[in-house]
Residue, then its C-alpha position, 0 to 999 in steps of 0.5 A: x380418752x384421757x386428752x379428749x376428756x380434758x378438752x371437753x372439760x377444759x372448753x366446759x369450764x371456760x364457758x362455765x366462766x362466761x356464765x358464772x361472770x354474767x351475774x353480778x357476784x354480790x347482787x346474784x340471787x342467793x340463799x342458804x342451803x339447810x344444815x349450815x352447808x353454806x350460800x348457793x346463788x343462782x349463777x352456781x345453779x346456772x352453771x350446774x345446769x350447763x355442765x350437766x347438760x353439756x358434760x353427760x350429752x358428750x359422754x352419756x355412759x358418765x355418772x355424776x356427782x355435783x355439789x348442786x345435784x342432789x346425789x344419787x346411788x346410781x353414780x356408784x354403778x359407773x366406772x366413770x364419772x364427772x365430779x363437779x364443783x360449779x362455783x368453788x368458793x360461793x362466799x367469795x362469788x357473793x362478796x364480789x371477789x375473784x377468788x372462786x373457781x370451777x372445778x371439773x374432774x373425771x374419775x374412772x375407777x376410783x382415780x382421777x384422770x383429768x381435771x380442769x380448774x379455772x378461775x375466769x376473773x383471775x384468767x388462770x386455767x389449770x389443767x392435768x391429764x393422768x400421766x401427762x403433766x399439770x399446766x397453768x394456761x398451757x404452760x407446764x407447772x411443778x410443785x415446790x421441792x421445799x423439804x422442811x415445814x419450817x419456814x415453808x409457805x402453807x395453805x390452811x384454816x385457822x383449825x389446821x394450827x391447833x396444837x392438838x393436830x400436831x405431835x411436837x407442836x406446830x411446825x413454824x410455817x407461815x400460814x395463808x389461806x384462799x377461800x377455794x380448796x380447788x385453787x388452794x390445791x392448784x396453787x401448791x400445783x403451780x409451786x407457789x406454795x409449799x403445801x396445803x392442809x385441811x383436816x375437816x372432812x372434804x367433799x370429793x368435788x372440792x378436791x378431785x380435780x386440784x388433786x390430779x393437778x398437785x400429783x401431775x405436778x409432782x406432787x404428793x396429795x393424801x387424805x390427813x392419815x397419809x392414805x391414798x385418795x379414792x373418789x366415787x365413794x358411797x359417801x364422797x367426803x374425804x378424810x382431810x387433805x395433805x398436799x405437797x412436794x413428796x419431801x414436804x409431804x412426808x415431813x407433814x406426815x411425820x410432824x402430824x398426830x394420826 
């Protein structure tokens, strides 16, 4: 089922890319969500409607969790569900930039079994199925083997380099940033960056597919306290994320305050 599930979501994100790309990003109708939750556009909703229709028609017994669908406790009654971010990096989309992605994962009993992250304007399709490895455009990828945070290339937002997060000061790594969390995780799986950090609460739909890509690429992905990630929680937020190759992950966890 993992392979057929992966084929299903891979085909779906490719078509989602065509739908989103048909909207002129910076001219697409947009508005702000309540409570400072960020922007949403007509493209987000169009992609969400397509994905929900196609995926739930194909797997009517699966639950549904999406950034652009009002959440319901009904998903907690499903052993298996789709976890979806129709457009991860909406601000980038609105700006007319290329660094936004479609992220779709399948979660079974709290664990991700298949994931796809597609960046249509960069022609980058990351995929993974549990125990089957991780791939970029069909080619195997592997996480970095760098061991020490010093001089590492790490994707992190500015708050992550606040000294309060670190036991003995911030390690001298090189910080970079990308708007999409799913893309940041995928870049770690690809080995282009040694790690990614976010210490803020992270929505499951931003993380699920990318987390599987990291682990299937040989990396480690946990919350900020080093705990294993579990999905389909009543509150669909995780306690931050730390993703890296195993040795780098251990080094970062040793350096962090807990």
